[in-house]
C-alpha positions as CSV (number, residue, x, y, z in Angstrom):
1,M,106.7,91.1,86.0
2,Q,106.6,90.0,90.6
3,L,109.2,87.6,91.4
4,P,108.6,85.0,93.4
5,V,108.6,85.2,97.6
6,R,112.4,82.7,97.1
7,H,113.4,84.8,94.4
8,L,112.8,88.5,96.4
9,L,114.3,86.8,100.1
10,A,117.6,85.7,98.2
11,L,117.9,88.9,96.8
12,V,117.5,90.1,100.2
13,M,119.8,88.1,101.9
14,S,122.3,88.0,99.1
15,A,126.2,88.6,100.2
16,S,126.1,92.1,98.4
17,L,123.7,93.4,101.7
18,M,125.3,92.1,104.1
19,P,128.0,94.5,106.1
20,T,131.7,93.6,105.6
21,W,131.9,92.8,109.6
22,A,129.2,89.9,109.1
23,Q,131.0,88.4,106.5
24,A,134.0,88.4,108.3
25,P,135.4,84.3,109.8
26,A,135.2,84.1,113.3
27,P,138.9,85.0,115.0
28,A,141.2,81.9,114.9
29,N,141.1,81.7,118.8
30,A,136.8,82.2,119.4
31,A,135.3,79.9,121.8
32,P,133.0,77.2,120.1
33,A,129.5,78.6,119.8
34,G,127.1,76.0,121.6
35,P,124.7,74.5,118.8
36,D,121.8,77.0,119.2
37,A,124.2,80.0,119.7
38,R,123.8,81.0,115.9
39,L,119.7,80.8,116.2
40,I,117.4,84.0,115.8
41,R,114.8,82.7,118.8
42,L,111.7,84.5,118.0
43,G,109.1,84.0,121.0
44,V,105.8,83.2,119.6
45,I,102.4,83.9,122.4
46,L,98.8,82.3,121.2
47,P,95.4,80.6,122.1
48,L,96.8,76.9,120.8
49,T,94.1,75.3,123.5
50,G,90.6,76.8,124.5
51,G,87.6,78.6,122.9
52,S,90.3,80.5,121.0
53,S,92.6,78.3,119.3
54,D,91.6,78.3,115.5
55,M,92.6,81.6,114.9
56,G,95.7,80.7,117.2
57,N,97.1,78.1,116.0
58,S,96.2,79.3,112.5
59,A,99.1,82.5,113.7
60,R,100.9,79.5,114.3
61,V,100.7,78.2,111.1
62,G,101.0,81.1,109.7
63,A,104.7,82.3,111.4
64,Q,106.4,78.8,110.6
65,V,106.0,79.1,106.8
66,A,107.2,82.5,107.1
67,V,110.5,80.9,109.1
68,D,110.4,78.1,106.7
69,E,110.6,80.2,103.4
70,I,113.6,82.7,105.5
71,N,115.8,79.7,106.7
72,A,115.4,77.9,103.0
73,V,117.5,80.9,101.9
74,G,120.3,82.1,105.0
75,G,117.7,83.1,107.6
76,Y,119.3,86.2,109.0
77,L,123.0,86.6,107.9
78,G,123.7,83.4,108.0
79,R,121.8,82.8,111.1
80,K,118.3,80.2,111.0
81,L,115.1,81.7,112.6
82,E,114.0,79.7,115.5
83,L,110.2,79.9,117.1
84,V,109.6,79.9,120.7
85,I,106.1,79.3,121.2
86,R,103.6,79.3,124.1
87,D,100.3,78.7,124.7
88,D,98.7,81.1,125.9
89,Q,94.7,79.7,126.4
90,A,92.8,82.5,125.6
91,N,93.8,83.5,129.4
92,P,95.5,85.9,130.8
93,D,97.2,85.3,133.7
94,A,98.7,82.7,131.6
95,G,99.6,85.4,128.7
96,L,101.4,86.7,130.6
97,K,103.8,84.9,132.5
98,H,104.3,83.3,129.4
99,A,105.3,86.9,127.6
100,E,108.0,87.1,131.2
101,E,108.8,84.4,130.6
102,L,110.2,84.7,126.5
103,V,111.3,88.7,127.6
104,L,113.5,87.8,130.8
105,T,114.1,84.0,130.6
106,E,114.0,82.9,127.5
107,K,115.7,86.0,126.1
108,V,113.8,85.6,122.4
109,V,114.9,89.0,120.0
110,A,111.1,90.0,119.8
111,T,107.8,88.8,120.1
112,V,104.9,87.9,118.1
113,G,101.8,87.4,119.8
114,F,98.2,87.3,121.3
115,C,94.6,86.6,120.1
116,N,92.5,87.9,122.5
117,T,92.5,91.9,123.6
118,G,92.0,91.3,126.8
119,V,95.1,89.0,127.3
120,A,97.1,91.3,125.2
121,M,96.3,94.1,127.7
122,K,97.2,92.4,130.7
123,A,101.1,91.2,128.9
124,L,102.0,94.9,127.3
125,D,103.8,96.3,130.1
126,V,106.0,93.8,130.3
127,F,107.2,94.6,126.4
128,Q,107.5,98.1,127.1
129,K,108.9,98.0,130.8
130,N,111.8,95.8,129.3
131,E,111.6,98.0,125.5
132,H,110.8,94.2,123.7
133,L,109.8,94.6,120.5
134,L,106.0,93.0,120.2
135,I,103.9,92.7,116.6
136,V,100.3,92.0,117.5
137,P,99.0,89.9,114.4
138,C,95.6,89.2,115.2
139,A,94.3,90.8,118.4
140,T,92.3,94.4,118.2
141,G,90.8,95.8,120.6
142,T,91.3,99.2,119.8
143,A,93.5,100.1,123.4
144,I,96.6,97.5,122.7
145,T,98.3,100.5,120.0
146,A,97.0,103.4,122.6
147,K,98.0,102.9,125.5
148,Y,101.8,104.2,124.9
149,P,102.0,107.0,122.9
150,A,104.0,106.1,119.2
151,A,107.4,107.9,119.6
152,E,107.6,105.9,123.3
153,S,105.3,102.3,122.0
154,Y,107.1,98.7,121.5
155,I,103.5,97.5,120.6
156,F,102.8,97.4,117.0
157,R,99.5,95.6,115.3
158,T,99.3,94.1,111.9
159,S,95.5,94.3,112.3
160,A,93.0,96.5,112.2
161,R,91.4,97.6,115.1
162,D,88.6,97.7,116.6
163,Q,87.7,101.2,116.1
164,L,87.8,100.8,112.1
165,Q,86.3,97.1,112.1
166,S,83.3,99.3,113.8
167,Q,83.2,102.4,111.6
168,F,83.3,100.2,108.7
169,L,79.8,97.8,109.4
170,V,78.0,101.1,110.4
171,A,78.9,102.6,107.3
172,D,77.5,99.3,105.1
173,I,74.9,99.4,107.6
174,V,73.7,103.2,106.6
175,K,74.8,102.1,102.9
176,R,72.1,100.3,103.0
177,N,69.2,102.4,104.8
178,L,69.1,100.6,108.6
179,K,68.7,102.4,111.1
180,K,67.8,100.0,114.1
181,V,70.7,98.8,115.1
182,A,71.2,95.8,117.8
183,L,73.7,95.0,119.2
184,L,74.7,92.0,120.5
185,V,77.9,92.1,122.9
186,D,79.7,89.8,125.3
187,S,80.6,91.4,128.5
188,T,84.8,90.7,127.7
189,G,86.8,93.2,128.0
190,Y,87.1,92.5,124.8
191,G,83.3,93.4,123.9
192,D,83.6,96.8,126.7
193,G,85.7,98.2,123.8
194,G,83.8,97.0,121.2
195,L,80.6,98.5,122.7
196,K,83.0,101.3,123.3
197,D,83.7,101.7,119.4
198,L,80.5,100.9,118.2
199,E,78.3,103.2,120.1
200,A,81.3,105.8,118.4
201,A,80.7,104.6,115.4
202,L,77.1,105.1,115.7
203,Q,77.1,108.5,116.8
204,A,79.1,109.4,114.4
205,V,76.3,108.7,112.0
206,G,73.2,110.3,113.6
207,L,72.4,106.9,115.3
208,K,71.7,105.3,118.3
209,P,71.4,101.2,119.5
210,Q,68.2,100.4,119.1
211,I,68.9,97.8,122.0
212,V,72.0,96.4,123.7
213,V,72.2,92.8,125.4
214,R,75.1,91.7,126.4
215,F,76.2,87.8,127.5
216,K,79.1,85.9,128.6
217,V,81.3,84.3,127.1
218,G,81.2,79.8,126.5
219,V,77.4,80.5,126.2
220,K,75.4,77.3,123.8
221,T,72.9,79.1,123.2
222,L,71.4,82.9,123.0
223,A,67.6,82.4,122.4
224,D,66.1,84.3,125.4
225,E,68.5,87.3,124.1
226,M,67.2,86.8,120.7
227,K,64.2,87.3,121.1
228,Q,64.9,90.2,123.4
229,L,66.2,92.2,120.2
230,K,63.8,90.9,118.0
231,E,61.0,92.2,119.9
232,S,63.7,95.3,120.2
233,G,62.0,96.4,116.1
234,A,65.9,96.4,115.0
235,D,66.2,95.7,111.5
236,A,70.2,95.2,111.4
237,L,72.0,92.9,114.3
238,I,75.7,93.3,115.5
239,G,77.1,90.8,117.2
240,W,80.5,91.7,119.0
241,T,82.5,88.3,120.1
242,V,84.7,85.8,119.4
243,G,84.3,82.8,116.9
244,P,83.0,80.2,118.9
245,E,80.5,82.7,120.4
246,Q,79.8,84.4,116.7
247,G,78.4,80.9,115.5
248,V,75.9,80.8,118.6
249,I,74.4,84.3,117.5
250,S,73.7,83.1,114.3
251,A,72.8,79.6,115.0
252,S,69.9,81.7,117.9
253,R,69.1,83.6,115.0
254,A,68.7,81.6,112.4
255,A,66.5,79.3,114.8
256,A,64.1,82.9,116.1
257,G,63.7,82.8,112.5
258,W,64.6,86.5,112.5
259,N,65.5,87.1,108.9
260,V,67.7,91.1,109.5
261,P,71.3,91.4,108.7
262,Q,73.3,90.0,110.7
263,Y,77.4,92.0,110.7
264,G,80.2,90.9,112.8
265,P,84.1,91.8,113.7
266,W,86.6,89.6,112.1
267,G,85.3,86.6,114.9
268,L,82.8,85.7,113.1
269,S,85.1,84.6,109.7
270,H,86.6,81.6,112.2
271,A,86.2,78.4,111.4
272,S,85.0,78.0,114.4
273,A,82.0,80.1,113.9
274,F,80.9,78.0,111.1
275,E,81.6,74.8,113.1
276,A,79.1,76.1,116.2
277,S,76.6,77.5,114.0
278,K,76.3,75.0,111.7
279,G,76.7,76.5,109.0
280,A,74.0,79.3,109.6
281,V,76.5,81.6,109.0
282,E,75.7,82.2,105.5
283,G,75.0,85.1,104.6
284,T,75.9,87.0,107.1
285,Y,78.5,89.6,106.8
286,V,81.8,90.5,108.5
287,V,84.8,92.4,108.0
288,Q,87.9,91.5,106.7
289,T,91.7,92.5,105.2
290,V,92.4,89.1,103.5
291,L,90.6,86.7,101.8
292,P,91.1,83.5,99.9
293,N,92.2,84.0,96.6
294,T,93.9,81.5,94.1
295,F,93.7,84.5,91.2
296,M,96.6,86.5,93.6
297,E,100.0,84.8,93.2
298,R,100.8,85.8,97.2
299,N,97.4,84.7,98.3
300,S,97.6,81.2,96.5
301,T,101.3,80.9,97.2
302,F,100.5,81.6,101.0
303,L,97.4,79.3,100.9
304,R,100.4,76.9,99.3
305,G,102.5,76.5,101.8
306,Y,99.9,76.8,104.3
307,A,98.6,73.4,102.7
308,R,102.1,72.2,102.8
309,I,102.1,72.2,106.9
310,S,98.4,71.8,107.9
311,K,95.3,70.3,106.1
312,E,92.4,71.7,108.1
313,R,89.7,73.0,105.7
314,P,88.4,76.0,105.8
315,I,91.6,77.1,107.8
316,G,90.7,78.1,110.9
317,S,91.1,81.8,110.3
318,M,93.0,82.9,107.2
319,M,93.4,86.7,108.9
320,S,95.6,85.5,111.9
321,A,97.2,82.9,109.4
322,A,97.9,86.4,106.8
323,Q,98.9,88.3,108.9
324,T,101.4,87.1,111.1
325,Y,102.9,85.2,108.2
326,D,103.1,89.1,106.9
327,S,104.5,89.9,110.4
328,V,107.6,88.4,110.6
329,H,108.2,89.0,107.5
330,L,108.2,92.5,108.2
331,L,110.5,92.1,111.0
332,L,113.0,90.7,108.8
333,R,113.0,93.3,107.4
334,A,113.2,95.6,110.0
335,M,116.3,93.4,111.5
336,F,118.2,93.7,108.3
337,L,118.0,97.2,109.1
338,T,118.9,97.2,112.0
339,K,122.7,96.0,110.8
340,G,123.0,93.7,112.9
341,N,122.5,95.4,116.2
342,I,119.0,93.4,117.2
343,T,117.3,95.4,120.5
344,G,114.3,95.7,121.3
345,K,115.2,100.4,120.7
346,S,116.9,98.9,117.2
347,L,113.9,97.7,116.1
348,K,111.6,99.9,117.0
349,N,113.0,102.6,114.9
350,A,113.9,99.7,111.9
351,L,110.0,98.9,112.0
352,E,109.3,102.4,112.1
353,N,111.1,103.5,109.0
354,L,110.9,100.8,106.8
355,Q,112.7,101.6,103.4
356,Q,111.3,99.8,100.3
357,P,107.8,98.0,100.4
358,Y,107.1,94.9,101.5
359,R,104.7,92.7,99.3
360,G,103.0,90.3,101.6
361,V,99.7,88.7,101.7
362,V,97.4,91.2,103.1
363,T,98.5,94.0,101.5
364,T,101.9,95.6,100.6
365,Y,103.1,97.5,103.2
366,D,104.8,100.7,102.1
367,K,105.5,103.2,104.9
368,P,103.1,100.8,107.5
369,F,104.5,102.0,110.6
370,S,105.8,105.5,112.0
371,N,107.1,107.0,115.2
372,A,102.9,108.5,115.1
373,D,101.7,105.2,114.0
374,H,102.0,101.3,114.7
375,D,99.1,99.9,113.5
376,A,99.9,98.6,109.8
377,I,95.9,98.6,108.6
378,S,93.7,101.3,107.6
379,A,90.1,101.8,106.9
380,N,90.8,101.7,103.0
381,M,92.6,98.6,103.4
382,L,89.4,96.5,104.7
383,W,86.5,94.2,102.6
384,L,83.1,93.3,103.5
385,G,83.5,89.7,103.6
386,T,80.8,86.8,103.8
387,W,80.4,83.0,104.4
388,Q,79.5,80.9,101.4
389,G,78.9,77.0,100.7
390,G,81.8,76.8,103.8
391,E,84.5,79.2,102.4
392,R,85.2,83.3,103.2
393,T,84.4,85.3,100.0
394,Y,83.6,89.0,98.9
395,V,79.7,90.2,99.2
396,Y,80.3,92.8,96.6
397,K,81.0,91.3,93.1
398,D,82.9,94.6,92.6
399,D,85.9,94.1,95.5
400,A,86.2,90.5,94.7
401,A,86.9,91.9,90.3
402,R,89.0,94.8,92.4
403,A,91.5,92.6,94.5
404,S,94.1,92.6,92.3
405,V,94.4,96.0,93.2
406,I,96.2,96.5,96.1
407,R,95.0,98.6,99.0
408,R,97.9,100.0,100.6
409,K,97.8,102.2,104.1
410,E,96.5,105.2,103.7
């Protein structure tokens, strides 16, 4: 029988696990600490405003749910955790500024952040050069964890990189015997990386794109692009962009009367995609690491905790929320392994050598990282999701039936 999260946390944080130095009283002549001196401050950089705000705010709530749970049972060795939150507005310059502020001025212990690949990529050097641990819970660009060799890198990730998502989508297309794949890709750095991964995934199964069309983020219609795609004779569509523009793709496809299967990476599952499409995303196919599932204890417990902070329905991004929640808990477990030495080097080494599995919302993390691999998600952990009745769910009934069988990293 699995113990509830509060019981598990209480066990982890019990006095029996604390080293004797952590329990010793302060010297009688010690200077009194300031009001915040015992706080463990964690940096958080997310897009809380703008077109990516649904995933950013969901991630923020996910982080807060985790911190509230941890603090309720004593925090880290009796020290409460505090989130130092910054809004990057999905703007690379703002993301860089906040990274420098949190690392160099605020001197937070570690940072959890970034939902947009371009924003993350511009800021990575700040963390790496200052040996400051960063866990990326949302942004999926393959290059994020490939920029530095894992053995030297301070960059970790709990989202599914685009290389895996591309291969996963193409595998389902092949399964359905579809061969003429149209690619509709935004012109951002995220789109550039996604297109590279998509073309490689198609080439690996002997296919080439039927047509490739690019577009700028911020569009309100893709009618002309959809006409071009439809006339190409393609029998499937992969749209590669963020949530609002995924909605525009779905709405434009429906308006064109083009009834081919529409696939997309995780952004297609964001509430902004549903809203922008006015429901036209229903029946599309999207990569997921986690889906709402009230029959799974960790999943339902997390959703109840989320609802105590935010009443949004549906959640802006279930994946952003759950992956960020899990990231904070993984960081806590790494902190305990450092025995109080919570420097970047110590945290990096601890994350690469986690000794006990952590039963999270997305999965049970059993050695999710190593000094050769800083991506927590492997291909076998992905699900094919869809929108149905205004909520995300499983495409395949067999997947829904087997969802309680945890897919661990391979």
